[in-house]
C-alpha positions, 0 to 999 in steps of 0.5 A: 028771575030765572035766566037761561042761555036763551035769555042771555043770547037774546039780550046779547043780540039786542045789545049787538054783543057777539058771544062767539068765544064767550062761556055762555054758561058762566055768563048765565050763572053770573047774570043770575047771581046779579039779578038775585042780589038786586032782588034782595034790595026789595026785601027789607021793610022800609015802610015809615022810614024817611028817605035820607041822603046819608046814614047819619045827618050831615050839617050843611056848611053855610057861609054868608053870601057877600059880594066879592070883587070879580075880574076886570074884562082885561084880567078875564080875557088876558089869555084869550087867543084873540079878542075884539074889545071885551069879547073872545074872537072865535072862527066862524063855524056856520055859513050863511047869515040868517034863519031858513 
């Protein structure tokens, strides 16, 4: 893709970026280099190669899914600043009492 100064200024305007005091020629060259590099990603023939998450297979570590004892309500709410029974009490943030 050919990037020129007009394109850089247009993109900057869309992004609301002020280019005053910026070396637009250098920015144009850098953007052209970036886009040329990205275009290289489409060059290799990957037909027939399955998609992978890693370059080499990674075994998935599994463990037996067994229930474990959890916290009691008192343990879970021990550090709550305020509580009401088994619930954390928080300040009201919405006024009114029902749907409109």
